[in-house]
C-alpha positions as CSV (number, residue, x, y, z in Angstrom):
1,M,-96.5,78.3,32.7
2,A,-93.2,77.0,31.4
3,R,-93.3,73.3,30.8
4,F,-90.5,71.1,29.8
5,L,-91.5,68.6,27.2
6,T,-89.9,65.5,28.2
7,L,-93.0,64.3,29.1
8,A,-95.1,64.9,32.1
9,L,-97.5,67.8,32.0
10,L,-98.2,71.0,33.7
11,S,-95.1,70.8,35.8
12,C,-92.9,68.6,33.7
13,I,-93.8,68.9,30.1
14,L,-90.9,71.1,29.5
15,C,-87.8,69.6,28.8
16,F,-87.4,67.6,25.7
17,P,-83.8,66.4,25.4
18,I,-84.7,63.5,23.2
19,T,-81.8,62.1,21.3
20,E,-78.1,62.5,21.9
21,A,-76.8,59.5,20.1
22,L,-78.9,58.4,17.1
23,G,-76.6,56.7,14.6
24,Q,-72.9,56.8,14.4
25,T,-72.3,58.5,11.0
26,V,-73.3,61.9,9.6
27,A,-76.4,61.7,7.5
28,T,-75.7,61.9,3.7
29,D,-79.2,62.5,2.4
30,T,-80.0,65.7,0.6
31,A,-83.2,67.8,1.0
32,Y,-84.1,70.3,-1.7
33,F,-86.9,72.5,-3.2
34,T,-89.1,70.7,-5.7
35,S,-89.6,74.0,-7.6
36,K,-87.6,77.1,-8.5
37,R,-89.0,79.1,-5.6
38,K,-86.5,80.8,-3.4
39,S,-88.5,80.2,-0.2
40,I,-91.4,78.1,1.1
41,T,-93.5,79.0,4.1
42,I,-95.2,76.2,6.1
43,P,-97.7,76.9,8.9
44,F,-97.0,75.0,12.1
45,K,-98.8,74.1,15.3
46,L,-97.2,75.3,18.6
47,V,-97.9,73.0,21.6
48,H,-95.9,73.3,24.8
49,N,-93.5,75.6,22.9
50,L,-92.8,72.8,20.5
51,I,-93.2,73.2,16.7
52,I,-95.2,70.5,14.9
53,I,-95.0,70.2,11.1
54,P,-96.4,67.8,8.5
55,V,-93.9,65.3,7.1
56,Q,-94.4,62.3,4.7
57,I,-92.1,59.3,4.6
58,N,-92.2,57.5,1.3
59,D,-95.9,56.9,0.6
60,S,-97.3,57.7,4.0
61,N,-100.0,60.2,4.7
62,P,-98.8,63.5,6.3
63,L,-97.5,62.7,9.8
64,N,-97.0,65.1,12.7
65,F,-93.4,65.6,13.5
66,I,-91.7,67.9,16.1
67,L,-89.0,70.1,14.6
68,D,-86.1,69.5,17.0
69,S,-82.7,71.1,16.3
70,G,-81.2,68.9,18.9
71,V,-81.9,65.6,17.0
72,K,-79.6,64.2,14.5
73,N,-81.7,61.7,12.6
74,T,-85.4,61.4,11.9
75,L,-87.1,59.4,14.6
76,I,-90.5,57.8,14.5
77,T,-91.9,57.4,18.0
78,R,-95.4,56.1,17.4
79,L,-97.6,54.9,14.6
80,Y,-101.4,54.3,14.8
81,Y,-103.6,51.7,13.3
82,S,-104.8,54.2,10.7
83,D,-101.2,55.1,9.7
84,S,-99.5,53.4,6.7
85,L,-95.8,53.5,6.3
86,S,-93.5,51.5,4.2
87,L,-89.7,51.6,4.7
88,N,-86.8,50.3,2.8
89,E,-85.0,47.3,4.3
90,A,-84.9,47.8,8.0
91,N,-82.4,46.5,10.5
92,K,-82.9,46.2,14.3
93,I,-80.4,48.1,16.3
94,S,-79.9,49.5,19.9
95,I,-79.8,53.2,20.6
96,Q,-79.1,55.3,23.7
97,G,-79.7,58.9,24.7
98,L,-80.3,61.0,27.7
99,G,-81.8,59.3,30.8
100,A,-80.7,56.9,33.5
101,G,-81.9,53.7,31.9
102,A,-80.6,51.2,29.4
103,E,-80.5,51.1,25.6
104,I,-83.7,50.6,23.7
105,E,-84.4,48.8,20.4
106,A,-85.2,50.5,17.1
107,L,-85.4,49.8,13.4
108,Y,-83.0,51.6,11.2
109,S,-83.8,52.2,7.5
110,A,-81.9,54.2,4.9
111,G,-82.8,55.2,1.3
112,N,-86.2,56.6,2.1
113,V,-87.9,59.7,0.6
114,M,-89.0,62.5,3.0
115,R,-91.5,65.1,1.8
116,M,-92.8,68.4,3.2
117,P,-94.8,70.9,1.3
118,G,-92.5,72.0,-1.6
119,I,-89.6,70.0,-0.1
120,Q,-88.1,66.6,-0.8
121,G,-85.3,64.6,0.8
122,D,-83.7,61.7,-0.8
123,N,-81.8,58.8,0.8
124,H,-83.4,59.7,4.1
125,K,-82.5,57.8,7.2
126,V,-85.2,56.9,9.6
127,Y,-85.2,55.3,13.1
128,V,-88.4,53.6,14.3
129,L,-88.7,53.0,18.1
130,M,-89.9,49.6,19.0
131,E,-91.5,51.0,22.1
132,D,-93.2,54.4,22.5
133,V,-91.1,55.6,25.4
134,F,-92.1,59.2,25.1
135,N,-95.9,59.0,24.9
136,L,-95.9,62.3,23.0
137,S,-99.5,62.1,21.8
138,T,-101.0,61.9,25.3
139,R,-98.8,64.7,26.5
140,M,-99.4,67.0,23.5
141,G,-103.1,66.5,23.1
142,M,-102.8,65.4,19.5
143,S,-101.3,62.6,17.4
144,V,-97.5,63.0,17.2
145,H,-95.6,60.5,15.2
146,G,-92.0,61.5,15.4
147,I,-89.2,64.0,15.5
148,I,-87.1,65.6,12.7
149,G,-84.2,68.0,12.9
150,Y,-80.7,68.3,11.4
151,D,-81.8,67.2,8.0
152,I,-83.9,70.4,7.7
153,F,-81.5,72.8,9.4
154,R,-78.4,71.8,7.5
155,N,-80.0,72.0,4.0
156,F,-81.9,75.3,4.4
157,I,-81.9,78.7,6.1
158,V,-84.7,78.3,8.5
159,K,-86.8,81.1,9.8
160,I,-89.2,80.4,12.7
161,N,-91.8,83.1,13.3
162,Y,-93.3,82.0,16.7
163,S,-95.8,84.9,16.6
164,N,-97.7,83.9,13.5
165,K,-96.6,80.2,13.7
166,T,-94.9,79.9,10.3
167,L,-91.8,78.1,9.3
168,T,-90.0,79.6,6.2
169,L,-87.3,77.6,4.5
170,Y,-84.9,79.4,2.2
171,R,-82.3,78.1,-0.2
172,P,-78.9,77.8,1.5
173,D,-77.5,80.5,-0.9
174,A,-80.3,82.9,-0.3
175,K,-79.7,86.4,1.1
176,V,-82.2,86.7,3.9
177,R,-82.8,90.3,5.1
178,V,-81.9,91.0,8.8
179,P,-84.4,93.4,10.4
180,K,-83.0,96.5,12.1
181,R,-83.9,95.2,15.5
182,G,-82.3,91.8,14.8
183,E,-78.9,90.8,16.2
184,I,-76.6,88.3,14.5
185,Y,-74.9,85.6,16.6
186,P,-72.1,83.2,15.5
187,L,-73.1,79.5,15.7
188,Q,-70.7,76.7,16.3
189,I,-71.8,73.7,14.3
190,E,-70.3,70.5,15.9
191,N,-71.4,67.0,15.1
192,T,-74.7,68.1,13.7
193,K,-75.6,70.4,16.6
194,A,-75.5,74.2,16.9
195,Y,-74.0,75.9,19.9
196,V,-74.2,79.5,21.0
197,E,-72.4,81.3,23.9
198,A,-74.5,83.2,26.4
199,N,-74.2,84.6,29.9
200,V,-76.2,83.6,33.0
201,R,-76.3,85.7,36.1
202,Q,-76.8,83.6,39.2
203,F,-78.5,84.5,42.6
204,N,-75.2,85.6,44.0
205,G,-74.6,88.1,41.2
206,D,-71.9,86.1,39.4
207,S,-72.1,86.2,35.7
208,I,-70.8,83.1,33.9
209,K,-70.3,82.5,30.2
210,V,-71.9,79.2,29.1
211,K,-71.9,77.2,25.9
212,L,-75.3,75.9,25.1
213,V,-76.7,73.6,22.4
214,I,-79.7,75.2,20.7
215,D,-82.7,72.9,21.2
216,T,-86.0,73.8,19.6
217,G,-87.2,70.4,20.9
218,A,-86.8,71.5,24.5
219,S,-89.8,73.4,25.8
220,H,-88.1,74.8,28.8
221,S,-86.1,78.0,29.0
222,V,-82.6,76.9,29.8
223,S,-81.0,73.8,31.3
224,L,-77.6,74.0,33.1
225,Y,-75.3,71.1,33.8
226,L,-73.7,71.7,37.2
227,P,-70.8,69.2,36.8
228,T,-69.4,71.1,33.7
229,D,-68.4,74.3,35.6
230,E,-67.6,74.5,39.4
231,R,-68.9,78.1,39.3
232,L,-72.4,77.0,38.5
233,Q,-74.5,76.8,41.6
234,L,-78.0,75.8,42.6
235,P,-80.2,78.7,43.5
236,P,-81.1,78.8,47.2
237,K,-84.8,78.1,46.5
238,V,-85.3,75.0,44.3
239,M,-87.8,72.2,43.9
240,E,-87.2,68.6,43.1
241,A,-88.6,67.9,39.6
242,Y,-89.1,65.3,37.0
243,L,-87.5,67.1,34.1
244,G,-88.6,64.8,31.3
245,R,-87.9,61.7,29.4
246,G,-84.9,60.8,27.3
247,L,-84.3,57.9,25.1
248,S,-82.7,56.0,27.9
249,G,-85.0,56.8,30.8
250,D,-86.3,59.5,33.0
251,I,-84.5,62.8,33.6
252,N,-84.7,64.1,37.1
253,G,-83.2,67.1,38.8
254,K,-84.2,70.4,40.3
255,I,-85.8,73.7,39.1
256,G,-84.8,77.1,40.4
257,R,-84.6,80.7,39.2
258,I,-81.6,82.5,37.8
259,N,-81.3,86.3,37.9
260,S,-80.9,86.7,34.2
261,F,-79.9,85.2,30.9
262,S,-78.2,87.3,28.2
263,L,-77.6,86.8,24.5
264,G,-75.7,89.8,23.1
265,K,-77.8,92.9,23.8
266,Y,-80.9,91.0,24.8
267,E,-81.4,90.1,28.5
268,L,-84.2,88.1,30.1
269,Q,-84.7,88.3,33.8
270,N,-85.9,86.1,36.6
271,L,-86.4,82.9,34.6
272,P,-86.6,79.3,35.7
273,A,-83.7,77.0,34.9
274,S,-83.5,73.2,35.2
275,F,-80.5,71.5,36.8
276,P,-80.6,67.8,35.8
277,D,-79.0,65.2,38.0
278,E,-75.6,64.0,36.8
279,E,-76.8,60.4,36.3
280,S,-79.5,61.6,33.9
281,I,-77.1,63.5,31.6
282,K,-73.9,61.4,31.8
283,A,-74.2,60.8,28.0
284,A,-74.0,64.5,27.4
285,L,-71.4,65.7,29.9
286,N,-68.4,65.0,27.6
287,L,-70.0,66.4,24.4
288,A,-68.4,69.6,23.0
289,N,-67.8,70.9,26.5
290,R,-71.3,72.1,26.6
291,N,-72.8,73.6,29.8
292,G,-76.4,72.8,29.0
293,N,-79.1,73.7,26.4
294,L,-81.2,76.6,25.3
295,G,-84.8,75.8,24.9
296,S,-88.0,77.2,23.3
297,D,-89.4,79.1,26.2
298,I,-86.6,81.6,25.4
299,L,-86.6,81.1,21.6
300,K,-90.4,81.7,21.3
301,R,-89.8,85.3,22.5
302,F,-88.0,86.0,19.1
303,T,-88.4,85.5,15.5
304,V,-85.4,83.2,14.9
305,I,-83.4,82.7,11.7
306,F,-81.1,79.6,11.8
307,D,-78.5,79.9,9.1
308,Y,-76.4,76.7,9.5
309,P,-74.9,77.1,6.0
310,H,-73.2,80.4,7.2
311,Q,-72.9,79.4,10.8
312,R,-75.0,82.2,12.3
313,M,-78.3,82.8,14.0
314,V,-80.5,86.0,14.0
315,L,-82.8,87.0,16.8
316,V,-85.6,89.6,16.5
317,P,-87.6,90.1,19.7
318,N,-91.4,89.7,19.3
319,G,-94.4,90.7,21.5
320,K,-93.7,88.0,24.0
321,F,-90.1,89.2,24.7
322,R,-90.9,90.8,28.1
323,S,-93.6,88.3,29.2
324,P,-92.8,86.8,32.6
325,F,-91.6,83.3,33.0
326,Y,-94.0,81.0,35.0
327,Y,-93.4,77.5,36.2
328,N,-96.4,75.2,37.1
329,M,-98.2,77.3,39.7
330,T,-100.8,74.6,40.2
331,G,-98.6,71.6,41.0
332,F,-100.4,68.9,38.9
333,E,-99.9,67.3,35.6
334,I,-102.4,66.2,33.0
335,S,-102.5,63.8,30.1
336,T,-104.9,63.3,27.2
337,P,-105.6,59.5,26.9
338,L,-107.5,60.0,23.7
339,P,-105.4,62.5,21.7
340,G,-107.4,64.9,19.6
341,T,-110.5,64.6,21.9
342,N,-110.3,67.3,24.6
343,L,-110.4,64.7,27.4
344,Y,-108.1,65.7,30.3
345,I,-107.0,63.5,33.1
346,V,-104.9,64.4,36.1
347,S,-101.8,62.2,35.8
348,H,-99.7,63.3,38.7
349,V,-100.0,65.6,41.8
350,I,-96.9,67.2,43.3
351,E,-96.3,67.1,47.0
352,D,-96.6,70.4,48.9
353,S,-98.4,72.1,46.0
354,P,-101.7,74.0,45.7
355,A,-103.1,71.0,43.9
356,K,-102.1,68.6,46.7
357,E,-103.5,71.0,49.3
358,S,-106.8,71.3,47.4
359,G,-107.3,67.5,47.4
360,L,-106.7,66.9,43.7
361,L,-106.0,63.2,42.9
362,P,-104.5,61.3,40.0
363,G,-107.2,60.0,37.8
364,D,-109.5,63.0,38.2
365,Q,-111.2,64.1,35.0
366,L,-111.3,67.8,34.3
367,I,-114.8,69.0,33.4
368,T,-114.8,72.8,33.8
369,I,-112.2,75.4,34.7
370,N,-113.5,78.8,36.0
371,G,-116.8,78.0,34.4
372,R,-115.4,77.0,31.0
373,D,-116.2,73.6,29.5
374,C,-112.9,71.7,29.0
375,K,-114.4,70.0,26.0
376,E,-114.3,73.3,24.2
377,L,-110.6,74.0,25.2
378,A,-107.6,72.8,23.2
379,L,-104.7,71.7,25.4
380,D,-102.8,74.9,25.2
381,E,-105.9,77.0,25.8
382,L,-106.6,75.0,28.9
383,L,-103.0,75.4,30.2
384,Q,-103.0,79.1,29.6
385,L,-105.7,79.4,32.2
386,F,-103.0,78.4,34.7
387,D,-100.5,80.9,33.2
388,S,-101.5,84.0,35.1
389,K,-100.0,85.7,38.1
390,P,-99.6,84.1,41.5
391,G,-102.6,84.6,43.7
392,R,-105.3,83.9,41.0
393,K,-108.1,81.6,42.1
394,V,-108.8,78.5,39.9
395,R,-112.1,76.7,40.3
396,M,-112.5,73.3,38.7
397,K,-115.3,70.8,38.4
398,L,-114.0,67.2,38.3
399,I,-115.3,63.7,37.9
400,R,-113.9,61.2,40.4
401,D,-115.2,57.7,40.7
402,S,-118.3,58.7,38.7
403,K,-119.0,61.5,41.2
404,T,-118.8,65.3,40.6
405,V,-116.2,67.0,42.8
406,N,-115.5,70.8,43.1
407,V,-112.0,71.9,43.7
408,E,-110.6,75.4,44.3
409,M,-106.9,76.4,44.5
410,V,-104.8,79.5,44.5
411,L,-101.9,79.7,42.0
412,Q,-98.6,79.9,43.8
413,S,-95.0,80.3,42.6
414,R,-92.9,77.8,44.4
415,I,-89.5,78.9,43.0
């Protein structure tokens, strides 16, 4: 079930276009290996298609950060009472990103030290949000403290193996072997972001070349900005959708399927695309003439090598390459009010959906799904139970107002 991580769940945790305008100058810090090794491999957690890695800032304990190629500067979104973090002199500023709302306040601090296993970054710039606008932890089912991106990609060759959930960093002058099945694509690096050209084939058969920013922090497949090209059209069957949360507010739009998406010799068919409303993306419409972004529901079907130093990307298809694309066949969203404790609450029910027809209500607590105890299911395991083909029956036991309620629904593709 594809979910765009911009924060809602089940139907919306899928698009994570987080920061488009953090800071006004290019970062000058330098990240490097702390040993003479040529590469370092770091295991990561994959939740909602998003990569979570351990990062330390100055003397902090390891914090959970999303690795987001779409973000310019390191962003701390939430700290907990048990977390300790000291920053160099911090100044209060206002920042703005995607979304239809106003600017938000943050603290800006330079001259910090960033550490990952075997890696150190000096003079590291950090932004700390004064308000947790993303609520990442409740959406991800675990404590998530922030987002890191360009500082990693620009200083290393980055290999992401989505199959075995490992991140390998190579020195920028390393010669990384390209497997026979791999294909090399040129990257355009503009203002800290990497762009690639691809082709989308629409419902009417038209094939259109698009320029997309590569965004490992977006859990959807692809997002297309209709105002950027008059040839881009909405599919005939779409659904209104909350696409996520940007720094400056909610991102709304529509979801519909496109016939295919092609990168070089690799083609993916019948995949959901998001079409954000113009008001939600006005900050991005004039950036680099982009037509949208390429997210992790496509990237996870490959082993990906990001080689910013040589302005190229390598894709090697993995076992998920031909897996079908699903999009929320239940019609409800969940949150985890106590991250790390497998407690799942229905946060939203979509109109005209199987969940709505079955009588599911916001506030319902999930107890069992098809006989499996939810307390024994991690968030991604739970969601995978909804990621099967349309027509599958799902039986759930819930607690509502201290009473046990049984609900049954049939998975349905609405796009």
